[in-house]
N, C-alpha and C positions, 0 to 999 in steps of 0.2 A: 118606344124608349122604356115609356110607364112601365107595359109588359115588363119589360123584361127584368127590371126593376123588379117589381111582383114575385116575377119568377125567383128569380135569386134569393129575394127573400121566402120565398115557400119550402123552396129547396131546402134552404140552411133550417128555417124549420121546422123541417121533418125531418133531416140528419139529425140532429141537434136534439130532435125529442125521441129517435131509434136509439142517439149514442147514450142519451140519459137513462132509458131503461134497460138496456141493458147495462151500463155500470150500477145501475144500482142494483143485478141481479147479482153481479160477478162481488159484487160489496158483502150482499149477504151469504152469498158463498163463501168467499175469502174471511167472515167472522163465523159462521159457522164450521170450516174446517181449519181454521185456528184456534177456536174453543176445544176441540177436540186434542188436534194436537199437546194445548197447552197445558188441558187434562191428561192426558198420555203423559209428559216429561214431567209432573208437578209428580203422581201419582210414583211415577222410576226414581225421582230423584226424592223423593219424602221418606222411601220403602228404602237408597241406600243411602243417604247421607243426612237425610232431615228435615224438619215442620220450614225454619231460615229458609234453607240451601231452594227448597222446594219453591218457595213464593217468591223468591230472586232471581232462580228462571222462567218462572210463570212470567212475570216482569219484564225480563229481557226478551222475551220473544215476542211480548205484547212492544215493545220497544222496538222492538228490530222491525216486526209489518208496519208500525205508524210511520217510522224512516222512508219506509220503501215509497208507500202511501206517499207523503208528500213531495216525494223528489219525484214522481212517475206525476203526482199532480204539475210539481213546475215543467217539466219539460213538455209536458201537452199544452201549459195553459203559453208558453215560447213558441211554442207551430203555429198557435190558434191564431197569436200577434202579429208571429208573421206571416203568413199567409192571408192578414186584413189589412197589413200595410202591402202588399203584395196587389191585391186585388185593388189596393187603393189606389195604386199607381198605377196599375193596366188601365184602370176605369178613366184616369183621370188621360192619358194618351188616347188610348182609342175614339173619348171626347173633342181632342184636338185635332185630332185627326178627322176629324166628321166633314169631309166638302162642304155640307147645305153649315153648318159653321161658318166655315173660310170664306166662303162668300158672305154670308151675315154679317161676317166682319170687314168683309171690301168693301159694302157699301157703305156701315157708318162710318169708314177712314174717307171715304167717295160722299159724302150726306152733310159731317160737319168740318170735315177737310184737318188737314196734317195740321194745322200748327193749332189748332181748335182743341187737339184728339191729348197732345203731347202733355201740359199740365195736367189736365182726365185723367191723367194713363199713370204721371209720376204720385199725384193722390193718390190711387189704384194701390200702385207699387207699396208707399209707406202703408196701406190699411194694411195688408195684405200683408207685408213685414212685422204688423206690429199682432196680428194672428197669428203667425208662424210661432212666434217669439212667443206668446203667453199659452198656445198650445201646447212648445215643449215646455213650459215652467210650470204646467199641470202637471204633465207625469213626472212631473220629479230627474231630467235629463239633464244634468250639467251641457253646457256649451263645448267644442272641442275648441283648447286651446292653439 
């Protein structure tokens, strides 16, 4: 069980490192490209219209590039959050489907007894509910009404 978690952590760390280095290289290339395009647009507009219009053109180009980068970042962040929630749900489902865990649960019920186990499960359910509501309030989401 721990080996699988360690392998998942290694894979995600390696993937994150590769993606970060590729993103850094792409960002540098985009900066150089944008700088040359902005310089070309600046010179063209400066010759045709004047210095004020040329500066406004340069600002507009950098604004468009910034908006594209911000939108790309937000879309990627949503995809990562979605993948994390799907992975968490899948891990919980596989853990509950584990025959060894089910056998251990049945043995606990036999050892303790069902009448003594009900109050313990009720307290555990309340604690789980409090933890779930606490986690939801920290993310800033409002519950559906």
